[in-house]
N, C-alpha and C positions, 0 to 999 in steps of 0.2 A: 782567623788563623787557628788551627787545631794543634795543640801541644800534647804529645804522647810520651809517656815514660813508664818504666816498670822496675820494681824491686820488691823484696819480701820482708815483712816484719813479723815479730812474734809478740803476742799479747797474753799476759797471764790472766787467769781467772781471778775474780775479785775476792779480796780478803778484807773484810770490813773493819774500818776504824769506827769509833763512836759516831753515830749518825746525828745530824742536826735534828732539832725538835720536830720539824715538819717532814722528815724523810721516813720512808718505810723502813722496815727492819733491815733490808739489804742495803739501805743507803743509796739506792739507785733511782727509785721512783719517788714522786712527790705524793705525800699523804695529805691531800687538801682538806681543809676544814669545811669548805663549801664547794659547790659545783657551779661552773660557768656554763650557761646555756643560752645566753643572749649574745648574738653576734651582729656586727663585729665586736671583738673585745678591744677596747680603745684605752690606751694608757700613754701618758707622756713620759719621756725619759728625763734625766737630770738636767738636760740642756734645753728642755721645752719642746723637743721634737715629738710629733704625734705618730703613734704606731697603731694601726688598725689591723688586727689579726682575724682571719677567717677560720671557719670550723676545720679546715684542712691544714691549718698552721701557716698559711701563706699570708703575705702582706697585701692589703688592698691598694691604697694610694700613698700611705705615709703622710707627709706634710701636704695636705690638700691634694691638688691635682698636679703638682710640679715635681714629684719624686718618682714614684713607681707606677707601673701599669700592671700590677700583680707581680709578686716576687716570692722566691724561696718555695716554689712548688716542688714536691718530692714525688718521684716515680720509682717504684721498686719492681724489678723484673717486668717492666712495661706497664704496670698498673699505677694509677694515680692514688696517692694516699687519701684515705677518707676515714671518718670515724662516725660515732653515733650522735654527734651534735652536742655532746657535753664534754667538759674537761674539769679536772681537779684544779682548784684555785688555791694558791697559798694564802695564809692568813693576812699577810701584808698586802695582798692584791697585786704583787709584782710579777708573779710567775704562774703559768698554767701548764698542765700536762694533758695532752690529747692522746687517747688510745685506751687499750690496745687495738690495733688494726691488724688483721690476719691476712697475710699474702703468702700462699703456699706453705713453705716450711718455717716461715718467720712470723713472729709477733713484733709490731713496730709501735713505738710511742714517740711523740714530739714534745719536748719540754722547751718552753719559750719564756724568756725572762727579759724584763725591761729594767735597766739599771737606774736607780733613783739618783745617782750622783754623776756618773759618766753618761755620755750621750750615745747609747747603743742599745740594740736589740740582739739577744743571743738565742740561738737554736742549739739544742742537744737532741739529736735523733738517736734513739736506742733500738737496737736490732737483736732479737733473741732467737736462736735456732731451737725450735721446739722438738726436733727429731733426735734420734740416736745415731745419726750419720752426719758427716761433714757436708755442709751445704754451701752453695755459691749464690750470691745475690748481686745483681747489677743495679746500680743506683744512678739516678739522673736528677739533678737539681736545675731548675730553670727560673730565671729572673728576667723581668722586662722593666726597663726604665721608661718614664713618660716621654722623655726627649731622647733622640739618638745620642749614643756615647761618642761624641766627636773628640773628647779629651780623655786621655788615660795615662796615668803614671803608675809605675809598679813599685813594689816595696824595695827593690834594689836600685831605684832611682832612674830606671829606664823609661823613656817616653814611648808608648806604644804597647804592643801585645806582651803579656807576661811570659817569662822564661821559666825553666825548671827550678831556678834558684829563688823565685818569688813566692811569697806566701799571702800577698794581698795586693789589690789594685784600688786606686782612687779614680773614679770616672766622673765625667760631667759633660756639659754642653756649653759652647761659647755664647749662647743666649743668656743674658744676665738674669732673666726671670726663671731659669731652670735650676733645679736643685742639683747638688753634687752628692755622691755617695762614696763610702769606703766599703769594700767587700773583702772580708777576712776569711779565707778558706783553709788556712793552715797556720803554722808558726815557723819562725826562722830555724828552730832546732828540730823540726819534725822530719821524720823519714817518709811520712805518708802524705802525699798531696794529690789532689784530683787531676784528671785530665780537664783542662780548661778550654772552653770554646769562646773566643772573643773576636769580634771583627769591628774595626773602626767604622763609625757611622751607623752601626746597627744598634738596636735597642735591646738586644738579647745577650745574656751572659749565662753560660751553662757550666756546671761541674759534673764530672762523671767518675764513679768509683766502681771497681769490681772486687768484691770481698769474698773470701772463703772462710767460713767459721766452723769450728769444731762442734761436735754433738753437745747440745745443752748449754752452749756458751753464749755470751752476750758481749756485744761491742757497741760503741757509740761514735758519732761524728758530731763535731761542734763547729758553728759558724757565727760570725758577728757581722752586723750591718750598722752603718752610721749614716746620718743625713746632715747636709751642710748647705748653706746658702750659695756658696761659690766654690769652684774647683780648687783654688789655692788653699781655702780652709780645709777641704777634704784631704789634700796632700799633706798639710801640716798635721792633721789629726792622725793620718796613717803613720807618719814618722814617729809620732809620740805614743802610738798605741802599743801597749805591752801585753801580749797574750798571756805570758806567764803570770803576771800580776792579776789579771782578770780570772784566770783559771783557779787561782787560790781561793776564790769566792765559791767554788763548786765543792760539794762534799767529797771527801777523799775517795770513797768507794766508786762514785760516779766518775770522778776525774781519772781514776786508774784505768777505766775501760775506753777512754776517748782515744781513738786511733790516729787522728789527723792533726792533733795539736802538740805532739811531743810533750805530753803532760809530765813525763819524767818522774813517775812514782816508781821507784825500784823496789822489787820484792826480794828480800834475802830471807829465805825461809818464810816465816809469818811476819817478818818485820817490814813495814812499809815506810820507805824514806823518800820524801819529795826531794828531787835533785834537778839541777840544770847545769849548763855548761859555763855559766858566767860567775856565779857567786856561791859561797857557802850559805847555808840557810839555817836559821834557828826559829822554830815554831814554839810559841809560848802556850801554856795551858789555857789562857784566856782567849786564844785565837789570833793574837798578834803575830806578825811575821817580821823577822829581822834578816836583812841580806847584807853580806859583806865578806869578811875573812876571819875564820877562826884562828886564834892565836895560841891555844894550848899546845904544849910540846909533848905532854905525856898524859895518859889516862890510867889511873890506878883503880882497880876494881877488886872487891873481895867477893869471890865466887864460892860455890859449894865445894870446890876442889882446891881452894887456896887463892892467894893474892896474885894478880897479874899486873905488871906495869907495862902498858902498851904504848909504844911510840905513836905519835899522831899520824905518821906516814903509813901506819898499818891499820888505821881505823877509817871505815867508810862513813859511819854515822852512828847515831844512837837514838833511842826512844825510851820514854818512861810511860808505863801503863797509866791509864786514867785512874783517878781517885787518889787514895793516900798510900798506894804501894810505893815503898821507898826504892825498889829495884830499878836499875837501868839496864837495858839491853843494848849491847854494842855489837855492830856488824864489822867484821874484819875483811881485809882485802882478798883473802883466800876463800871467802864464803862462809866462814864459821860465824856463829852468833854466841856470845857469852853473856851471862846475866849476873847481877849482884849489886852490892852497894858501892856507888862511886865514891872513892875516898879522896879524889884529887881536887875537890873544891869547885867553885863556880866556873862556868864557861866564859872565856874572854873573846870578845868579837870587836873588830873594827868595821863599822857599818860603811855602806857605800857613800855616805855623806862625810865620812872621815872621823866621826865620833867613836869613842871607845865605850863599850857596854859590857857590864858584868851580869851574868844570868845565873842565879842560884838554881840548883838542881830541882828544888821543889816547885819552881815556876816553869819547868821545861816540859814540853810535849815531845819534841824531836829536834835533832840537830844533824846536819849532814854536810859533807864536803862536796864541792863542785865536781862535775864529771871531768875526768882528765885521763891521759894515757895510763897514769899510775893507779887511778881509782876509777875504773871504767864501769860499764854496764854488765860485763861478763866476768866470770871468775875462773881460775884454773880448777880442774876437777878434783874433788876429794874422793879417794878410792873407797873409804869407809867412814861413815858418819853416823853418830847416834843422835836422834832427835828426842829431846825431853819434852814432857807435856807442857812445861812453861814456855817452850819455844826455842830453847838453846839448841844449836847445831854444832856438835863437837866432833872433830876428826879423831879417830882412834885407830890403834893397831889391831887388825881383825883377829890375829892369833891370840890376843888376850881375852877374847870373849868366850864364855862357856856356852856352847851351842848344842848342849844335850837337849834333844827334841823328842818329846813323847807323843806318839800318834796312836790311833786305834789299831795300827798295824805293827806296832813295836816301837822301841826307843832307838834313836839314832844319834850318833855324834856327828853333827853336820860339819863338813869342811868348809871354811869361809870361801874357798875358791869355787865351791859349787853353789853358793848362796848369793842371790842378788839383793834380797830384802827380807826382813822379818817385821811383820806388822803386828803390833800388840793388841789391836782391836779388830774383831770381825763381827759384823752385824748379828745381833740376837743370840750370840753364843758365849761371849766373853773369852773365847779361845784366841790363840795366836795363829798367824798364817805365815808359812815360809814360802817365798818365791825363789825358785831355783834358777840358775843361769840358763838352763835349757827351756825355761818357760813354764815348768811344772809349778803348781800351787798345792800346798799340803797343809791341812789344818791340824793343830796339835797344841802343845804347851812347852815352852822352855821350862825345864824342871828347876833351874837355879832360882832361888828367891831373890837374889841380887846379882849384879854384875860388877866386877872390878875391871875397868878398862884402862889400858895404857893410852893416855891421850897424846896426840901429836904436839900438844903444848908442853910435853914432858912433865906431866903430872898425872897421878892416878885418880880416876873417878870411881868411887864406889857408890852405887845407886840401886835402890829398890827397883825390882822389875816393874812394879806398878807405876813408877814415874817415867818409864820409857814409853814413848809413842811408837817409834820405829827405829830399826837399825838397817842402814843401807850399805851395801857392799859394792864390789866391783861391778861395773855395768857391762852388759852384753855377754855373749857366750864365749868361753875360752876356746882358743884355737884347737885344743886337744879334746874338746867335748865330742862324743860320738853323735852322728846324725840320728835323730830320733826316728822311729819307724811307725809307731802306733800312738794314737791319742785316746786316752780313756777319761771320760767324764763321770765323776761320782755323784751320788744323790745329794751330797752336801755342797755341791758346786765346785769342788776341787777338780783341777785338770792335771793329768799326768801324761808326760811324754817319755816314751822309752820303747820297750819291747816286751811282748808276752813271753815269759820264760818257761814254757812247757811245750812239749812236742805236739800234743793234740788237745782239743777240747771236746769232751763227750757231750752230745746233745741228744736228748730223748724226744723223738718226734712221734707223730701219730702212726707212722709206719714202722717204727722201731728205732733202735739206737744207732747213731752214726758218730764218727769222729771227724772233727773239723780241724784242719791245719791252720794255725794262726796267720801264717803268711798268705793264706787264700782268702782271708776276710777283707772285704771292702768296707763294710760298715755293719754294725749290730746295734739294735735298739731294744732296750728292756722296758717294754710298755705294758705288759700284761698285768693281771691282778696278782699273780704269783710273782714274787721277787725274781725268780730264776727264769721266768718266761722271756723269750728272746725271739726277735726277727732278725735273721742274718742274711745279708746280701754278699755273695761271694764275688770275687773278681771276674768269674766266668758269667756273671749276671744271674746265676742260680740262686733261688731263695730257699732258706731253711727256717722253719718255724718249729719251736718246741721249747724245751726247758733244759738249761745247763745242768748236767748230771754230776757236778762237783760242787763243793761248798765254797772253795776259795780258788782264785785265779792268781797264779804267780806272775809278778810284774817286775821288770828290771828297769830302774830309773837311770842306771849308769852310775859310775863312781862308787861302786860297791853297795848301792842302796837297792835292796830287793824287798818287795812288799808282797804279803799274802792278802789279796783283796777279797773280802767276802763277796760272793756273787750278788747278795742282797743289797750291796752298796753301789752296784754299777748302774749307770744310766745309759751310757752309750760307749761304743768302741768304733774308731775310725782308722783306716789305714793312712799312712803318710801321703800327703799331697805334694811332697818335696818342696815345702815352703819353709821359710825361716820361722822358728818358734816365736811366739809373741814375747815382746819385751816385758821385763818386770815392771811392776808399778813404780812410778817415779815419786819423789818427794814433792812437797808443796813449794815448787820453785817455778819461775816463769816458763811456760811451755809454748809449743807451736799451735796456738789456738786460732789466730786470725792471720790471713794472708790478704794483702790488698795491693792494688796498683799504686805506685808512688814514684817520685822522681829520681833521686840520686842515692847511690850507695854510700854508707858511712865509711870514712877512711879507716884503714886497719888500725886496731888498737895495739900499741906497743906492749911488749911483755911486761907483766907485773913483776915486782920485786921477787926475787927467788927465795927470800927467807922472811920470816916474821920474828922479830926480836922480842922475846918475852923476858921478864925479870921476875924471879921468885923473890920471896921475902929475904933471901940470904945471898943469892948470886945470880948473875945474868946467865941466860941460856940462849942458844940459837936453834931455831926449829926450821928444818927444810920445808919449802912449799910442797904441797901435794896436789894431785889433780882434782878437778871439780866433778861433783855428781851431776847427772842430768846432761844437758847439752843442747 
């Protein structure tokens, strides 16, 4: 029986937490101390089951000749995974990484781990898009059992073929000498599950995915296999298997890019919070995990702009930086992140076993609330947010910002309604970059040495400009913005959309001087040795070669912004193609990087609370909720 289903998910780019000792700097790949080159690689798991891995990452036979007849083969875009015969081997000898293998636009690695306590083998297959364009990859996994699979029970308790609600199956044969297996291809909370091909009495099991991944992005798929003497043992093991608990053994940066296991690492700005739909979670600095229910009613924190008393219902979670940093970062239900010294004492937790635990803040790595309608995976949009270099994301009233912006073409008092973003760092220049709502980018400097911003938390924030990473304003082009007519690219990489604000452009050609009407230009390239040398293609398909005979070109960005652009600064001019101007750069929040086939849509999330109740040191205040940035 073939099961087909479709939905779409989004996966954020990895933002690394401290990596384990044997991880590479990005926390995704294994930095092996030795190389494995003798195959098969044979290791027993914690229950004594034999796993014999081949150079392509597949299983040979498993437990003797009674389990598999070759399994977990991977094909990408029709080609079988292969590598150069060596693999990185972890120092404890429990994990290997094979690759990279190049297939078209992708590099592929296979990380395979044999658990020393539980009885399983785990695959994490990593796919990196090497290009600057979105790419699609079709993946096919094939496993064969030694005996036909005459017995099958699904994770939902059904006997027979799996349904879209299932995330694993236990298969076996009624021959008492045949091994039984559990095949875990997703998790109960995951939105992404493969198309499964299973037929009773066959010895083949197949998973299929089709994924679209953004330029330069990486995603991963994770699978578990277990071996058992009899089918009832396999069914019991499947019921007891907890993918979320096993995923916590995986380094956070790698866990964050796993698409099919519902890894539930939520990014709020740069803050990574492990979350699931069943329990609140507390992670300790020593690596221990506590699951249960957080009991704290209020969180008091001393920030750089004053004390906040935050009701627990307005907090998504918190994390403490590694080392001796006493600060705690708190994520709020509207997407803001505040930081400071936590004044409200230890965390109180009732664990899943019923015991009460008190966790001092200096022992804490992170704490987060379970996913719920009130504390979901998405946030309302913040119309304007300042991102500080320490990671705080604070909503502010845009009219309170001093947006005097000095450029090579003059000084402008930017209107917040015309600005999508201000980025304080530009590569190799130390300048600032303004992204306007019509898509234009303009390099310059905010002239104010500091900003005093009226926060939506009803407190003022005065901060040195050097401590600001970016300021993000309303998203998209206002309805009143004029349609841009011409695109100009400058030699520093800036792109300007608007119109040439002069009647004609004089050009000195080999046969004399001519005047070109800006509306007649289809495109112009400044490619000669002389800065004013230009090749112009007119809409009539006529070409004009020569030199611009003026020093500056008048350009109108709209909203009263007119620039005198030195001709020596121009790289190209192009007429409008009647397309929507590019969106402004987005902040570091989850984006639409990965799209895959998956079973069922997530139920709609109910509206979040419409206010966040904050308390100053002297009196309570009420802050209206504001829309979220991004989307």
